[in-house]
Every structure is written in structure tokens, then in C-alpha cells.
C-alpha positions, -999 to +999 in steps of 0.1 A: +460+581-290+449+564-259+412+561-252+417+554-214+395+583-205+364+568-221+374+531-219+346+524-194+320+540-217+332+519-246+337+487-226+309+468-245+324+477-278+359+468-267+348+434-256+333+428-291+365+443-306+388+418-289+385+395-320+404+408-350+384+417-381+380+393-410+415+385-421+421+390-458+444+367-477+478+377-491+476+405-515+495+406-547+520+434-549+514+462-575+536+458-605+569+481-602+559+516-613+522+508-617+504+537-599+478+529-571+444+543-577+421+556-548+399+524-549+400+494-526+408+469-553+439+490-561+452+499-526+445+463-514+472+452-537+498+469-515+517+443-494+508+453-458+539+440-439+572+440-458+599+417-447+619+444-430+590+452-408+585+416-399+622+413-391+622+445-370+599+434-341+605+464-317+600+501-321+598+531-298+576+563-301+567+592-279+537+613-269+552+648-264+535+681-273+513+709-261+494+683-240+525+677-221+525+714-207+503+709-176+520+676-169+487+665-153+461+638-160+471+625-193+476+634-230+438+639-231+441+669-209+429+691-238+395+673-239+391+667-201+398+702-190+364+712-205+344+685-189+327+698-158+340+684-124+366+661-141+400+661-124+415+680-152+386+706-151+392+712-113+430+714-118+427+738-147+404+762-128+428+762-099+460+765-118+450+786-149+415+798-146+382+792-163+389+770-194+362+789-213+385+819-210+420+803-205+417+777-233+438+749-245+452+772-273+471+791-247+494+761-240+505+766-275+507+805-277+516+810-241+498+824-212+502+832-175+489+809-147+471+822-116+504+823-097+519+846-125+542+819-141+545+818-178+530+786-194+538+774-228+549+744-249+583+758-259+611+735-252+646+748-261+672+729-278+705+722-258+723+743-284+701+772-274+705+767-237+677+743-231+674+706-222+659+692-255+683+671-275+667+649-303+701+635-312+704+621-276+669+608-276+678+588-308+709+574-292+689+561-262+663+546-285+690+529-306+707+515-274+673+500-265+673+477-294+645+493-314+647+491-351+621+518-359+611+549-340+595+583-343+572+610-329+535+616-325+535+643-351+499+654-343+477+642-316+440+647-311+446+683-301+452+695-336+488+709-331+511+699-360+548+692-352+561+703-387+562+735-409+526+730-420+511+753-448+476+740-442+476+743-404+488+775-389+487+757-355+521+741-359+554+740-340+572+762-365+549+791-365+540+788-328+552+774-294+587+761-297+592+774-332+611+743-342+603+719-371+602+689-345+593+663-372+623+672-392+646+672-362+633+638-350+634+624-386+671+633-391+680+621-357+664+587-360+676+581-395+711+592-384+710+562-361+702+539-390+666+532-378+635+533-398+612+563-392+577+559-378+553+589-378+522+586-357+491+606-366+461+609-343+443+637-359+411+619-371+397+622-336+403+659-335+371+665-352+354+633-343+348+640-306+380+652-288+368+687-283+331+679-277+330+698-245+349+728-256+328+759-263+324+772-299+353+792-310+352+828-322+376+827-352+381+804-382+417+797-370+405+786-336+378+766-351+404+748-370+424+740-339+393+728-321+379+706-347+349+728-354+352+733-392+323+719-415+329+681-419+338+684-456+366+710-447+378+687-418+381+657-442+400+677-466+423+690-439+428+655-425+441+644-459+462+676-465+481+672-432+490+636-441+502+645-476+525+671-459+539+645-436+545+621-464+563+646-485+584+662-456+594+631-436+590+602-462+580+578-433+587+541-433+557+536-412+526+559-410+508+548-379+471+561-374+449+561-344+412+553-343+381+570-357+392+564-393+359+544-393+351+535-357+313+537-351+305+533-314+339+544-303+334+582-302+315+601-276+295+624-299+265+625-321+282+626-354+300+600-374+332+586-360+349+584-393+369+602-420+353+603-455+360+571-474+373+589-504+399+609-483+410+575-468+416+560-502+433+590-516+457+590-485+466+553-491+471+557-529+492+589-524+514+572-497+519+541-517+527+560-549+551+583-532+567+552-517+573+537-551+591+569-562+613+567-531+620+530-538+607+520-503+584+493-489+562+512-464+537+503-438+504+519-430+485+509-398+451+512-382+434+502-349+423+465-352+387+475-343+386+502-369+369+496-402+388+525-420+414+503-436+418+466-442+444+439-435+446+433-472+469+463-476+475+476-441+486+464-406+461+461-377+473+475-343+462+464-309+463+492-282+478+481-249+473+444-257+474+417-284+457+385-294+455+355-273+470+332-298+489+333-332+471+357-356+477+362-393+482+384-412+511+402-395+500+427-368+514+453-344+507+464-309+513+499-293+518+499-256+532+525-231+559+524-206+536+540-182+507+524-166+488+557-160+493+580-190+510+581-225+523+616-218+544+628-190+526+637-158+538+645-124+535+613-103+534+591-135+533+554-128+555+528-147+554+491-155+585+471-148+611+462-173+601+425-169+565+432-176+573+450-209+600+425-220+576+396-213+550+415-234+574+417-263+584+381-261+547+370-261+537+393-289+564+383-312+556+346-305+521+353-318+531+370-350+533+407-341+556+437-337+556+458-305+557+497-305+565+510-270+557+546-260+578+568-238+568+600-222+594+629-221+590+658-199+578+693-210+615+705-212+623+677-235+642+651-213+635+613-209+630+605-173+654+583-155+629+556-148+621+553-185+657+553-195+662+524-171+635+503-188+648+511-222+683+501-211+670+468-197+655+462-232+689+469-248+707+444-225+682+417-231+681+421-268+718+425-269+722+391-254+694+371-270+682+392-299+684+364-324+654+348-308+634+379-315+647+398-346+641+382-381+622+353-365+588+340-374+561+322-355+562+285-350+533+261-351+527+269-314+532+303-297+539+288-262+528+270-231+524+276-194+500+289-169+503+327-177+478+338-204+486+372-221+468+392-245+432+385-256+423+420-270+430+456-263+436+472-229+451+442-214+476+449-187+511+432-192+519+403-170+551+387-156+555+351-166+568+322-146+593+295-149+568+272-165+558+298-192+576+292-225+571+312-257+585+299-291+600+315-322+618+301-351+644+313-376+632+322-412+649+290-426+628+268-402+658+249-389+662+265-354+636+267-327+638+292-299+621+283-266+621+313-242+612+306-206+599+336-186+619+329-154+649+308-144+635+273-141+663+259-118+681+226-126+659+214-155+637+231-181+607+209-189+591+218-222+558+199-224+550+209-260+581+190-270+570+157-254+574+125-272+536+124-277+537+156-298+570+158-316+599+136-330+632+151-319+654+125-335+668+152-357+676+175-329+714+181-329+722+206-303+705+225-274+722+257-259+714+285-236+719+318-255+745+339-237+761+309-220+788+286-236+784+250-244+757+225-255+732+213-228+722+177-221+687+169-228+662+139-229+627+133-241+599+112-227+561+112-230+557+142-207+583+167-220+617+175-233+640+179-203+670+202-207+697+201-180+706+237-172+739+250-157+741+244-119+744+282-113+723+308-131+749+322-156+733+358-155+704+377-143+678+383-171+640+388-174+639+356-195+662+328-207+663+314-243+670+277-252+682+274-288+673+241-305+692+233-337+679+206-360+693+187-390+670+201-416+636+216-408+621+216-374+598+187-371+560+191-372+544+192-337+513+174-329+483+192-313+477+195-275+440+191-282+417+182-312+436+172-343+458+186-370+454+176-407+480+180-434+479+182-472+512+162-476+526+131-461+550+134-433+530+163-417+539+187-444+521+211-467+489+231-459+476+223-425+447+231-402+444+227-365+409+215-357+392+215-322+365+192-312+336+193-335+324+185-371+338+200-403+320+200-436+339+205-469+332+242-469+344+245-433+377+227-442+381+248-473+377+280-451+408+266-431+427+263-465+422+225-467+409+214-500+386+183-503+403+150-509+438+164-502+444+152-466+474+130-466+484+129-428+464+133-396+477+139-360+451+136-333+460+151-299+464+128-270+429+116-260+413+127-292+402+108-324+397+120-359+370+104-380+373+110-417+344+107-442+347+102-479+315+123-485+304+158-474+284+164-443+299+133-425+286+108-450+300+075-463+319+049-445+343+066-421+378+057-410+389+065-375+425+076-363+434+077-328+472+079-332+494+101-353+494+088-390+520+105-412+509+087-444+472+079-450+483+057-479+490+030-452+452+031-444+440+033-480+423+067-472+449+091-487+433+120-506+398+107-500+386+127-470+359+153-477+345+159-441+357+153-406+347+148-370+371+155-343+359+138-311+372+126-277+384+091-275+358+073-254+383+049-242+402+076-222+394+096-191+396+133-187+398+160-161+376+190-170+395+220-157+380+255-154+400+283-171+395+309-143+401+289-112+422+260-124+398+237-104+384+204-120+349+191-120+346+166-091+320+139-088+326+135-051+333+098-050+309+068-047+279+089-042+242+084-048+223+096-078+211+131-073+242+142-056+256+176-066+290+182-083+318+205-071+351+218-083+383+206-067+421+210-069+433+186-097+450+155-085+451+119-097+417+109-081+392+090-103+365+114-086+379+140-110+379+119-142+352+117-167+347+096-199+333+116-229+311+094-251+293+105-284+256+101-281+249+112-317+240+145-333+271+162-319+262+157-283+282+137-256+275+122-222+300+129-193+304+099-171+323+100-138+349+073-135+343+065-098+305+063-096+295+057-133+269+086-131+266+112-157+264+150-153+227+159-156+212+193-160+176+184-153+174+202-121+194+233-133+173+249-159+179+286-148+212+305-146+228+297-111+213+262-109+234+232-099+236+201-121+237+167-104+247+132-113+223+104-123+222+072-141+221+076-179+187+074-194+193+091-227+174+123-216+184+155-233+193+171-199+221+144-197+236+153-231+261+182-236+277+199-266+314+208-264+325+236-285+362+245-290+365+283-289+402+281-299+434+265-284+415+238-267+394+261-246+358+248-247+323+258-236+301+228-224+263+235-231+234+214-220+212+200-247+179+206-230+185+240-214+212+256-235+229+267-203+266+261-199+288+247-171+300+275-148+331+271-125+320+301-105+351+322-110+381+325-085+364+302-060+379+280-033+382+242-039+351+224-030+327+252-043+296+239-062+295+235-099+266+255-116+252+265-149+249+299-165+240+318-198+270+320-219+283+355-218+319+347-230+333+348-194+364+326-187+344+313-157+324+294-184+354+280-203+371+247-198+401+227-209+403+189-210+434+169-198+439+132-200+435+118-166 
């Protein structure tokens, strides 16, 4: 599953893949009993994420198989042992011999290492005198709070963990001589959990064994993915049909290379034949109808093999930076170094993984966590401890996770999580909150990622952004009694117990309202609503201009806007004609009913701009430092970045100059930021008196969530904070490469 071994080689592709694929709208369910056909219009009618899946939130699976046998490197041992001078290659030669002679197949059929020891993936059940107890695994998983679980039924290595009739390289005919898929399926369902089956076999013939020598028999060529491509595509489908019929999985999870051009290190296509992919989907969905089940099929979010119309996109070791629809999934590992057990394996902390779950649920996703059992079939104590911590946390505050839905805002605070695949989990702080709500929309959960002390201050719930008059009760989950709370223009302030009531990775405040949770205003830009009272269809808009077509793409029909809520320091300018034409109306405060201004249901296009009457700090995303004019300086003086404070040296007015550009005027000296002397990357802008020159004009583009890029009109270069630099470092310009060093937020001074 993991592509850690070639992550560096695919880094450019991964950067591009951090943005999810085009998101399809909700698909109509197939009529009961109506069979699916192997065509995209037909399978796209399958609902991708049934309600039970959206309620479940947390699942467990495990990488355990023949690749575990050497307990070295990772689950990619079977590939890397053939790569000259790799760590696995050197280990294999020293431990087993030349991999051209002592091949990966011997881990399955058995062999003798250079020390004379028998080597084989052949765990024994407890009932047969061994250490492997699938029932005990299932009990541990159940106690963790997981709602779905299951095995990797076949990894890239081509070894099937069931009684396959199409693949003689299976766990019943060879190795342990056990039907592992059946054992796990019965154990998991015996605990009342949904069954997940993970299949990684597409990469078996799309590059996993690229470095292995040509095999001598048809059977070995099958194991090593060396059959003709048409035969491999047929085998890929036949294995899936067997898994479907034998296990009847609730979730059938698939790894990459369904259609992942650029992600495989070989000269051939990194894909499974399209017709086979369609036949799989139709077969699975038709079988599920006969079982009377709502099932889930997944794919990697950068893969083009399936679509989000009928399937669920999965982020590996990561997740999006903000709320993403439609519903999604992430798979992550309890280990920081490998998906399968290895000697000396490293682990993430319980707090890291629990914070990752909280963050991902707040953004509209489920989390699938991998554990790594040993060759003998035991779950190591360190992994059990993490699972037990999940169970304790979810046992206490599970109502803030299970059966919840995303709120209008995922969270607040300095710790940014996610942003794509292969993003390490982080530990949040007492200033980091993540939000969820109940399905009825009357209860808001605010989870703080560390104990905040005497008072929890939630800035998203400030008087500037939300009307809390209908808030009836605030309580701390796991502790008795209601909590005192007050709201002002800066935050909702909740008085917490004098002593921390218990130790926990995070603490949950439950806010119960009379009726629905009130709408929340934006932190930046503006939000528009189709119905008065901030109801109906809505769209959060960053700074910029929006034509009728652009609003329609955000599900806002022309002439339907009935309420507008500008963020603090922003203004919304509505036009009755498309392309910002006609006599506009300006809104600088929250307006719940446009009928009061005579502009209800008349807006066709919009411009969201900064309020020129306000002053702003321009703060770099990487360093947290603000642009600093330096005080009452002379024209031509350079700018720097500085620790944010209340000084007017760090405050700028943002005034529209026309054509979508602005001038940035320092409050202390009245000079504007000028890029005239910074026409190449690395140059330093200066301050000068405003003349209307293009070098003194800048475009501000919201890239999402109020994070902006600031580009010079003359040079096209963007403001650059320089990275993690000390306070006082010079401000410069750079070519926009997407780096966080080139991204800025605006806060009202």
C-alpha cells in the first residue's frame, strides 16, 4: 500500500496531487433491484458514502502477510530486496542469499536462511499451539472504538489471503494453510463491526517487481506480475470477484495504480484496464443489492481509476487542509516507519493519532488506522497501548466524533494539519479547536487539543461572527454540570473547572442551542446566502471578483442572494448585471435580509474587497511575522518582517486602484509598497510615495481559507516572507511556486 519507498521520486507528482480531483455532485441511487451496468453513467449512480459509513468515522486494518516474514525494511521488502545496494538487498544477501536464487517466493513456500533456520510465513493458531488468535485481534480492535475493520487481503506481492481458485499463491494452499480472510471476517463481524477488505494487487503487475528477474514457470510469473497485461487485468478482476463472493465486504478498499500515470516506476501503463475496473464496480454493487447492503468502494485521491460520483477518495497518511466534499477517507499508520512490523519499528504517539482523527472528522472524513502485527501473529504492546488510548478517548467523548457532521468551519488555531498525502500527524495546542455538529444541527462540539486552563477562548464564536442568543447550555463532556460562559467581540469565553477533571489528549465542549446552530460569519472575505436569516444555499467567497458563472459554480444562482455577511474588515459589493456591471450596492456589515436595502434577489455578480477604512496586519503563513514599514522612514526605505504587535508600523491600508489591483499604504509613514526595484526573484521591495505606477499596485488572490498570494502588477512576482526567518529579516519577492513562504493572511489591526 505505502509508496514511501518511492515517495522522493514521485514528489513532484505528489505536490500536484495534494488538491483533490474534480468533485462530482451527489449521485442518484440506483432504483432498488435495478442492476448496475459496467459503464460510467451506470456505476456513477451508486451512492459513494452511505450514512452508516459517515457515522462510523474510525476503522482499523492491518498489513500482515508474507512481507512480514523478514521483519525488515517495510512491507515493500519484496520489491526492494531486488534493487541493487538497497538496504533490503544487502540484508537479504547477508541473511538469506542471492535474491536471484533465494527469491521472495521462498517466504511463502519456506526456505532456510544462511544460519540454517527455517523461514516461512506460517503463523499458527492458538488452538494449534501458536500465537495467532484472530478473535483476540477483533476484541482489541472493538475496544479501540473502531466501527469497521479488516485485513489487507492481498498486497503488492501477489499472495492471496483466501482460498483462491484463480491464484495458487494463496494462504490456504501455501504458507500458513489457513483461510485468513475467512477467519478475520468471522472475527470482525462477531464483534458487530463492519468488514473492510483492502486490496493492493493492481501494483503487483504495475511496477512492484520491476527489479525481479524473469521467472521460469507460468506459476512464478503469476506471483511476480509477469503475465501478459491482458491476463493480468483479467486476474485482477477475478481476484476481486472471489473476495466479494467469499467475504461480502462492507468496504472494499483499493490502493493506487488503478489509473495513476506518473506514480509507477516502470515503462508500462500504471493502470488497470478500464473495462475491468467498470466490471468490478458493477459486480460489487449488484452483489451488494442481493445482500441488501450499502457498500463502499474506495480509491486513492490522486488516482483516476474511479470517481467521487460513486466511490470514496482516500488520502494516504494525510488529509485535506480544509473541509472537502463529497465525503472522503484517510488511511494512516500507527507506525512512523513502516506499515508492516519490522524490528525496531517506530511509532507515533497516541496524542498525534487521536488529534489526526479529530482533525479529519472536522473536515468531513473518516480515518482508517493501520496496525502492524508480528510474524507470529501478535499485536505488539506499543500498538495495543495506542489502541487502548483511542478506546478511552472515544469511550468518554465519542458523541463528538461518531454520527457527527461537519459544521460551517472546521476549526481554528495555529496548528495546521493535512494539506495532502504523506503529511505527518501533529500535536495541537490549547489554542487549537476543531468543530463538529450533531446530525440534527442543534448541538455544536468544540474540541480543544490541550487543556486551556481556567478559560477556553473560542474566537470563531465571537460576537462579530455569530449570534449566540439561542445558546442554552455549555458543558464539558466527561464532567458534570453546566459551565459559565460570556461572549464579546473577541471570542466566546468558557469558564472551565478549577482543576483539570481528567487527563485526555483533547477536551470537548458541548454547546446546545434552542433550535438550529446559528450561522457563523466568515473570518475573511464574505459569505452569501440564498435565504434571509443566513439560511439556504451559501458560498464562502475570498477577496476577488465573481461573475454569474463563477457564483453558479459555487451553487449560487443569479438573483437569489438574500443575505450577505462580510468578514470583519471586508466589504461585499453587489452588482445587478454580470461582470460587475450596473449600479452596485456596498455591504460592510452583516445583513441578514437584503430586502431592507432593496437589493434582495437582484445580485448577479459580486466583488469582495478589503474595507479601505480599516487597517490590516499582513502576516506570513510560514513565519507568523508581519510586514513592517519600519516607522517614519524616508521614501526608498526597505521593508522587513516583524513579530506582530499593536504598532502602526505593521498596519497597512488596502485600497482598490481599479482593475482588481490595490495599493498597500503603511499607516505610520503613508508610503506604499513598491516593487519597482525588485524585478527579479530575491529582490527587495521598498516604500515610496504613490504615483499610480504599476509597480505600486498589487493583486491579492485568496487561495482558500483567507490565505492569500500578493502579486506585483508590473513584475508578476509575489511577496515572500523568506521562510522561518528571525524577526527583522528583509521582505522580498519571488516567483510563485506555491510555497507557504509566499502566502499571507490579513488581520484587522
